[in-house]
Backbone as JSON, one array per atom type, in Angstrom:
{
  "sequence": "MKKIKVANPVFFYVFNLIIFGATLLCVHIVILIFPNVLIKDWLDKHAEYEAIVDGANIGLYQQNFADGGFSPSQLDAVVKELYNKSGGKWPLVVMHYRRFRGLVENPSYRKLVEEWMDKGILYATPSGSNDDWYWLYAAVKLKCLLVTNDEMRDHIFELLGSSFFFKWKDRHQVCVLGRPD",
  "N": [[0.85, -1.17, 0.0], [0.59, 2.13, -0.87], [1.82, 5.01, 0.69], [0.53, 8.19, 1.26], [1.67, 11.42, 1.43], [0.55, 13.98, 3.49], [-0.54, 17.09, 2.4], [0.37, 20.54, 2.94], [-1.17, 21.77, 5.85], [-2.29, 24.3, 5.86], [-3.12, 24.65, 3.28], [-5.37, 22.97, 3.2], [-6.99, 24.29, 5.03], [-7.42, 26.76, 3.73], [-8.63, 25.78, 1.43], [-11.02, 24.66, 2.51], [-12.1, 27.02, 3.51], [-12.61, 28.38, 1.14], [-14.53, 26.66, 0.08], [-16.51, 26.97, 2.05], [-17.05, 29.65, 1.64], [-18.14, 29.45, -0.91], [-20.4, 28.1, -0.22], [-21.79, 30.04, 1.25], [-22.2, 31.8, -0.82], [-23.92, 30.26, -2.36], [-26.14, 30.2, -0.63], [-26.72, 32.92, -0.69], [-27.4, 33.2, -3.39], [-29.68, 31.57, -3.5], [-31.37, 33.11, -1.92], [-31.58, 35.38, -3.54], [-32.93, 34.49, -5.83], [-35.63, 34.41, -5.39], [-38.56, 36.22, -6.19], [-38.98, 39.71, -5.56], [-37.6, 39.75, -3.15], [-36.07, 41.34, -0.59], [-34.23, 41.08, 1.41], [-31.44, 41.31, 1.61], [-30.88, 44.04, 1.05], [-32.5, 45.1, 3.05], [-31.26, 44.17, 5.37], [-28.85, 45.53, 5.1], [-29.65, 48.08, 5.73], [-30.56, 47.76, 8.29], [-28.59, 46.81, 10.16], [-27.91, 46.42, 12.84], [-28.28, 44.32, 14.6], [-27.63, 41.89, 17.14], [-28.44, 39.38, 17.45], [-30.27, 36.83, 15.79], [-33.5, 35.58, 15.54], [-35.14, 32.58, 15.09], [-38.22, 32.69, 14.42], [-40.51, 30.94, 14.07], [-39.55, 28.49, 15.06], [-38.9, 29.06, 17.74], [-41.36, 29.99, 18.67], [-42.87, 27.67, 18.48], [-41.64, 25.94, 20.17], [-41.59, 23.3, 22.47], [-44.36, 22.95, 22.32], [-45.86, 20.76, 21.78], [-48.37, 19.49, 22.74], [-51.76, 18.79, 23.81], [-53.34, 21.28, 23.69], [-51.47, 22.82, 22.53], [-49.62, 24.99, 20.33], [-48.49, 27.5, 18.01], [-46.82, 29.89, 19.9], [-47.04, 33.11, 20.49], [-46.54, 34.63, 22.8], [-44.52, 33.21, 24.07], [-42.47, 33.47, 22.19], [-42.2, 36.26, 22.3], [-41.31, 36.52, 24.95], [-38.74, 35.41, 24.76], [-37.59, 37.21, 22.94], [-37.65, 39.6, 24.44], [-36.03, 38.85, 26.59], [-33.58, 38.52, 25.28], [-33.19, 41.17, 24.49], [-32.91, 42.42, 27.0], [-30.6, 41.1, 27.97], [-28.7, 41.93, 26.17], [-28.06, 44.52, 26.62], [-29.89, 46.4, 25.72], [-30.29, 46.07, 22.96], [-32.3, 45.13, 20.32], [-33.25, 41.9, 19.08], [-33.44, 40.39, 15.79], [-36.37, 39.1, 14.51], [-37.21, 36.47, 12.5], [-39.67, 35.26, 10.42], [-41.99, 33.21, 8.59], [-44.13, 34.56, 6.07], [-46.77, 33.59, 6.08], [-47.21, 32.78, 8.74], [-46.82, 35.22, 10.0], [-48.95, 36.7, 8.85], [-51.1, 35.29, 9.96], [-50.81, 36.01, 12.66], [-51.2, 38.79, 12.57], [-53.82, 38.9, 11.74], [-55.13, 37.99, 13.94], [-56.77, 39.41, 16.55], [-55.81, 39.32, 19.18], [-53.06, 39.24, 19.01], [-52.23, 41.19, 17.27], [-51.38, 43.76, 18.15], [-48.9, 43.19, 19.39], [-47.38, 42.28, 17.19], [-47.41, 44.61, 15.66], [-45.92, 46.27, 17.35], [-43.4, 45.0, 17.19], [-42.91, 45.44, 14.48], [-42.83, 48.25, 14.41], [-40.5, 48.67, 15.85], [-38.71, 47.67, 14.12], [-37.89, 45.01, 14.15], [-38.84, 42.73, 13.02], [-38.93, 40.45, 10.42], [-40.67, 39.31, 7.74], [-40.73, 36.53, 5.74], [-41.11, 35.93, 2.2], [-44.09, 34.44, 0.73], [-44.04, 31.04, -0.25], [-41.36, 30.63, 0.07], [-38.55, 29.29, 1.9], [-38.25, 29.93, 5.18], [-36.05, 29.31, 6.73], [-33.7, 29.68, 5.23], [-33.5, 32.41, 5.22], [-33.18, 33.3, 7.94], [-30.81, 32.0, 8.41], [-29.12, 33.14, 6.48], [-29.19, 35.85, 7.37], [-27.99, 35.65, 9.92], [-25.42, 34.78, 9.24], [-24.54, 36.83, 7.52], [-24.6, 39.08, 9.22], [-22.91, 38.26, 11.17], [-23.68, 37.3, 13.73], [-25.36, 36.02, 16.7], [-27.47, 33.14, 16.49], [-30.64, 32.32, 17.35], [-32.17, 29.47, 17.83], [-33.66, 26.25, 17.97], [-33.44, 24.52, 16.01], [-31.89, 21.86, 14.45], [-30.75, 21.95, 12.01], [-30.26, 19.91, 10.22], [-31.25, 19.29, 7.67], [-30.15, 21.33, 6.15], [-27.44, 20.91, 6.24], [-26.94, 18.85, 4.46], [-27.48, 20.13, 2.11], [-25.57, 22.03, 1.84], [-22.28, 22.95, 0.82], [-19.02, 22.15, 2.05], [-19.4, 21.3, 4.76], [-17.97, 20.96, 7.13], [-17.03, 23.46, 7.94], [-19.47, 24.63, 8.27], [-20.48, 23.26, 10.52], [-18.66, 24.21, 12.45], [-19.24, 26.93, 12.38], [-21.91, 26.85, 13.2], [-21.64, 25.78, 15.8], [-20.4, 27.93, 17.05], [-22.17, 30.06, 16.82], [-24.88, 29.38, 17.25], [-27.57, 29.54, 19.51], [-29.51, 27.89, 21.85], [-32.84, 27.5, 23.11], [-33.74, 26.57, 26.31], [-36.01, 24.88, 28.32], [-39.16, 26.35, 29.3], [-39.73, 29.57, 28.21], [-41.75, 31.31, 29.01]],
  "CA": [[0.0, 0.0, 0.0], [1.38, 3.35, -1.01], [1.47, 6.06, 1.65], [0.45, 9.52, 0.66], [2.04, 12.47, 2.37], [-0.47, 15.02, 3.58], [-0.05, 18.41, 1.99], [0.39, 21.59, 3.94], [-2.5, 21.95, 6.45], [-2.8, 25.62, 5.48], [-3.83, 24.44, 2.02], [-6.69, 22.42, 3.5], [-7.75, 25.35, 5.68], [-7.82, 27.7, 2.67], [-9.57, 25.06, 0.57], [-12.3, 24.62, 3.22], [-12.6, 28.38, 3.56], [-13.17, 28.65, -0.19], [-15.76, 25.87, -0.02], [-17.51, 27.61, 2.9], [-17.42, 30.87, 0.92], [-19.04, 29.03, -1.98], [-21.66, 27.76, 0.44], [-22.48, 31.3, 1.53], [-22.62, 32.31, -2.11], [-25.12, 29.48, -2.72], [-27.24, 30.71, 0.19], [-27.02, 34.24, -1.23], [-28.09, 33.01, -4.67], [-31.02, 31.07, -3.19], [-32.13, 34.26, -1.46], [-31.81, 36.32, -4.63], [-33.78, 34.0, -6.92], [-37.04, 34.63, -5.1], [-38.96, 37.56, -6.62], [-39.31, 40.73, -4.56], [-36.91, 39.52, -1.89], [-35.2, 42.48, -0.33], [-33.57, 40.91, 2.72], [-30.07, 41.82, 1.57], [-30.96, 45.49, 1.21], [-33.1, 45.37, 4.34], [-30.22, 43.97, 6.38], [-27.87, 46.61, 4.96], [-30.21, 49.25, 6.41], [-30.89, 47.41, 9.68], [-27.5, 45.87, 10.5], [-27.48, 46.59, 14.23], [-28.71, 43.18, 15.42], [-26.62, 40.99, 17.7], [-29.03, 38.04, 17.45], [-31.36, 36.54, 14.87], [-34.38, 34.6, 16.17], [-35.99, 31.75, 14.24], [-39.51, 32.93, 15.05], [-41.37, 29.75, 14.09], [-38.96, 27.47, 15.92], [-39.02, 29.47, 19.15], [-42.79, 30.04, 18.98], [-43.41, 26.31, 18.54], [-40.83, 25.14, 21.08], [-42.3, 22.59, 23.54], [-45.8, 23.16, 22.18], [-46.45, 19.51, 21.28], [-49.33, 18.93, 23.68], [-53.13, 18.88, 23.3], [-53.73, 22.64, 23.34], [-50.27, 23.54, 22.08], [-49.59, 25.62, 19.01], [-47.54, 28.6, 17.98], [-46.99, 30.73, 21.09], [-46.44, 34.44, 20.36], [-46.05, 35.11, 24.1], [-43.24, 32.53, 24.29], [-41.52, 34.15, 21.3], [-41.99, 37.59, 22.86], [-40.48, 36.38, 26.16], [-37.35, 35.21, 24.32], [-37.16, 38.48, 22.34], [-37.4, 40.55, 25.54], [-34.87, 38.37, 27.34], [-32.4, 38.87, 24.48], [-33.06, 42.62, 24.59], [-32.37, 42.73, 28.33], [-29.24, 40.56, 28.12], [-27.76, 42.56, 25.23], [-27.87, 45.92, 26.95], [-30.82, 47.27, 25.0], [-30.33, 45.86, 21.5], [-33.33, 44.18, 19.94], [-32.88, 40.89, 18.08], [-34.29, 40.34, 14.61], [-37.22, 37.91, 14.44], [-37.51, 36.09, 11.12], [-40.74, 34.26, 10.34], [-42.64, 33.1, 7.29], [-45.25, 35.48, 5.9], [-48.01, 32.9, 6.45], [-47.35, 32.86, 10.2], [-46.96, 36.66, 10.26], [-50.32, 37.08, 8.49], [-51.98, 34.71, 10.97], [-50.72, 36.81, 13.89], [-51.79, 40.1, 12.33], [-55.27, 38.72, 11.62], [-55.65, 37.63, 15.26], [-56.78, 40.63, 17.36], [-55.05, 39.15, 20.42], [-51.62, 39.37, 18.76], [-51.95, 42.26, 16.32], [-50.61, 44.83, 18.79], [-47.53, 42.7, 19.57], [-46.73, 42.29, 15.87], [-47.21, 46.02, 15.29], [-44.78, 46.75, 18.16], [-42.19, 44.46, 16.57], [-42.7, 46.13, 13.2], [-42.42, 49.63, 14.71], [-39.11, 48.63, 16.32], [-37.86, 47.16, 13.03], [-37.26, 43.75, 14.58], [-39.55, 41.6, 12.44], [-38.81, 40.28, 8.97], [-41.53, 38.24, 7.25], [-40.22, 36.02, 4.47], [-42.18, 35.83, 1.2], [-44.8, 33.17, 0.54], [-43.38, 30.12, -1.18], [-39.92, 30.49, 0.36], [-38.21, 28.6, 3.15], [-37.74, 30.95, 6.1], [-34.75, 28.9, 7.28], [-32.61, 30.29, 4.46], [-33.44, 33.83, 5.56], [-32.52, 33.5, 9.23], [-29.43, 31.54, 8.28], [-28.41, 34.19, 5.74], [-29.06, 37.03, 8.22], [-27.01, 35.38, 10.98], [-24.08, 34.73, 8.63], [-24.2, 38.16, 7.01], [-24.38, 40.02, 10.32], [-21.94, 37.66, 12.1], [-24.26, 37.4, 15.07], [-25.91, 34.8, 17.25], [-28.71, 32.61, 15.91], [-31.42, 31.69, 18.4], [-33.04, 28.45, 17.28], [-33.41, 24.87, 18.39], [-33.36, 23.76, 14.76], [-30.59, 21.19, 14.31], [-30.27, 22.29, 10.66], [-29.81, 18.69, 9.53], [-31.59, 19.36, 6.25], [-29.27, 22.28, 5.48], [-26.09, 20.35, 6.17], [-26.84, 18.07, 3.24], [-27.59, 21.02, 0.97], [-24.45, 22.96, 1.81], [-20.93, 22.45, 0.61], [-18.11, 22.53, 3.13], [-20.15, 21.17, 6.0], [-17.12, 21.06, 8.33], [-17.07, 24.86, 8.37], [-20.84, 24.9, 8.73], [-20.56, 22.77, 11.9], [-17.91, 25.14, 13.3], [-20.02, 28.17, 12.45], [-23.09, 26.54, 14.0], [-21.21, 25.66, 17.2], [-19.99, 29.24, 17.58], [-23.2, 31.08, 16.69], [-26.22, 28.97, 17.61], [-28.01, 29.55, 20.9], [-30.76, 27.14, 21.97], [-33.71, 27.82, 24.24], [-33.96, 25.4, 27.16], [-37.11, 25.16, 29.24], [-40.21, 27.24, 28.79], [-39.37, 30.95, 28.54], [-42.85, 32.11, 29.59]],
  "C": [[0.89, 1.24, 0.0], [0.89, 4.39, -0.01], [1.49, 7.39, 0.94], [0.77, 10.54, 1.73], [0.98, 13.56, 2.32], [0.16, 16.35, 3.22], [-0.11, 19.37, 3.17], [-1.01, 21.8, 4.52], [-3.1, 23.31, 6.13], [-3.6, 25.51, 4.19], [-5.25, 23.95, 2.29], [-7.57, 23.46, 4.17], [-8.28, 26.33, 4.63], [-8.85, 27.05, 1.76], [-10.96, 25.02, 1.22], [-12.92, 26.01, 3.32], [-13.24, 28.77, 2.23], [-14.49, 27.91, -0.35], [-16.86, 26.52, 0.82], [-17.98, 28.91, 2.25], [-18.38, 30.55, -0.21], [-20.41, 28.67, -1.41], [-22.46, 29.03, 0.72], [-22.98, 31.93, 0.24], [-23.88, 31.58, -2.57], [-26.33, 29.96, -1.93], [-27.68, 32.07, -0.35], [-27.81, 34.12, -2.53], [-29.51, 32.5, -4.44], [-31.91, 32.22, -2.74], [-32.51, 35.16, -2.63], [-32.75, 35.8, -5.71], [-35.26, 34.17, -6.63], [-37.41, 36.06, -5.52], [-39.29, 38.45, -5.42], [-38.67, 40.49, -3.19], [-35.91, 40.64, -1.68], [-34.42, 42.31, 0.96], [-32.16, 41.46, 2.72], [-30.07, 43.32, 1.8], [-31.52, 45.86, 2.59], [-32.07, 45.22, 5.45], [-29.14, 45.05, 6.31], [-28.35, 47.86, 5.71], [-30.46, 49.02, 7.9], [-29.84, 46.46, 10.25], [-27.06, 45.93, 11.96], [-27.86, 45.43, 15.15], [-27.53, 42.37, 15.91], [-27.13, 39.56, 17.74], [-30.15, 37.98, 16.42], [-32.18, 35.43, 15.52], [-35.2, 33.89, 15.09], [-37.37, 31.76, 14.87], [-40.4, 31.7, 15.16], [-40.84, 28.72, 15.07], [-39.14, 27.82, 17.39], [-40.49, 29.53, 19.56], [-43.44, 28.68, 19.12], [-42.68, 25.42, 19.55], [-41.67, 24.6, 22.24], [-43.81, 22.81, 23.5], [-46.51, 21.9, 21.67], [-47.3, 18.82, 22.35], [-50.72, 19.29, 23.17], [-53.52, 20.29, 22.85], [-52.56, 23.47, 22.83], [-50.42, 24.06, 20.66], [-48.56, 26.73, 19.06], [-47.84, 29.55, 19.13], [-46.29, 32.08, 20.9], [-45.89, 34.96, 21.69], [-44.71, 34.46, 24.44], [-42.15, 33.19, 23.44], [-41.19, 35.53, 21.86], [-41.12, 37.54, 24.11], [-39.01, 36.2, 25.79], [-36.79, 36.51, 23.74], [-36.8, 39.48, 23.44], [-36.2, 40.14, 26.38], [-33.58, 38.71, 26.59], [-32.14, 40.37, 24.54], [-32.42, 43.0, 25.93], [-30.93, 42.28, 28.5], [-28.23, 41.28, 27.24], [-27.53, 44.04, 25.54], [-28.73, 46.85, 26.12], [-30.79, 47.16, 23.5], [-31.36, 44.79, 21.19], [-32.78, 43.14, 18.97], [-33.8, 41.03, 16.87], [-35.06, 39.02, 14.63], [-37.55, 37.65, 12.97], [-38.59, 35.02, 11.15], [-41.38, 34.31, 8.96], [-43.85, 34.03, 7.25], [-46.57, 34.86, 6.34], [-48.25, 32.99, 7.96], [-47.56, 34.32, 10.63], [-48.41, 37.1, 10.01], [-51.32, 36.54, 9.52], [-51.97, 35.5, 12.27], [-51.4, 38.16, 13.72], [-53.31, 40.0, 12.28], [-55.92, 38.35, 12.95], [-55.6, 38.88, 16.15], [-55.95, 40.53, 18.65], [-53.56, 39.42, 20.23], [-51.24, 40.52, 17.84], [-51.07, 43.35, 16.93], [-49.14, 44.43, 18.98], [-46.76, 42.75, 18.26], [-46.46, 43.72, 15.42], [-46.06, 46.63, 16.08], [-43.46, 46.27, 17.56], [-41.87, 45.18, 15.27], [-42.22, 47.56, 13.44], [-40.96, 49.7, 15.16], [-38.16, 48.13, 15.23], [-37.2, 45.84, 13.37], [-37.96, 42.53, 14.0], [-39.35, 41.59, 10.93], [-39.66, 39.08, 8.58], [-41.04, 37.81, 5.88], [-41.38, 35.85, 3.5], [-42.84, 34.45, 1.17], [-44.04, 32.33, -0.48], [-41.9, 29.94, -0.93], [-39.74, 29.79, 1.7], [-37.57, 29.63, 4.09], [-36.4, 30.59, 6.71], [-33.59, 29.56, 6.55], [-32.42, 31.75, 4.84], [-32.77, 34.06, 6.91], [-31.08, 33.03, 9.2], [-28.58, 32.6, 7.57], [-28.16, 35.41, 6.63], [-27.99, 36.82, 9.3], [-25.59, 35.34, 10.43], [-23.65, 36.12, 8.19], [-23.84, 39.12, 8.14], [-23.38, 39.5, 11.36], [-22.44, 37.74, 13.54], [-24.8, 36.05, 15.52], [-27.2, 34.43, 16.54], [-29.44, 31.86, 17.02], [-32.45, 30.76, 17.76], [-32.69, 27.11, 17.91], [-33.36, 23.95, 17.18], [-31.97, 23.15, 14.65], [-29.97, 21.43, 12.94], [-29.75, 21.07, 9.9], [-30.09, 18.75, 8.04], [-30.68, 20.32, 5.49], [-27.85, 21.75, 5.32], [-25.91, 19.58, 4.88], [-26.88, 18.95, 2.0], [-26.38, 21.92, 0.81], [-23.14, 22.25, 1.52], [-20.09, 22.83, 1.82], [-18.74, 22.41, 4.49], [-19.27, 21.24, 7.25], [-17.08, 22.5, 8.84], [-18.45, 25.23, 8.88], [-21.0, 24.45, 10.18], [-19.83, 23.72, 12.84], [-18.69, 26.43, 13.49], [-21.22, 27.95, 13.37], [-22.73, 26.46, 15.49], [-20.9, 27.01, 17.83], [-21.13, 30.25, 17.63], [-24.59, 30.68, 17.15], [-26.43, 28.98, 19.11], [-29.36, 28.83, 20.94], [-31.54, 27.62, 23.19], [-33.95, 26.53, 25.01], [-35.05, 25.74, 28.16], [-38.11, 26.09, 28.61], [-39.88, 28.66, 29.19], [-40.5, 31.75, 29.17], [-43.41, 31.5, 30.84]]
}
């Protein structure tokens, strides 16, 4: 059996960095192919976030019981906790337009959603798109924390350079433990 000498480890680091860069480019392209998607421009104007919140994931966390469902109060509790812990910086909540519309149409939650919109902390993704790509893109672009319990298993298979993705995920993902409300 012939032994192969491993090349310079710097080469492999640079190679993986290029692959991870290509991965981010793929995410960027996925975002740009949807019509009327302005998240890139929106983030350029609202780049002061230190955390991105996966609204659906946090709102549905531990809601798998008889009367469970999306919990806006649970999501709001996490948003306020992040605000308090960050010294007064609001996180960005990303959720699908369908869920956003459902909240706005419910008189019990309309005021809360309007407050989030007035503060510029809510981004509703377009119908027909996967909101996961948006919160992932926002967290990578802004180099901030991502608050989600999503394991992102489905994205690992879609992305190139998954070793860098795992490192990024380990450094940036924050999970919610227990019931926040």
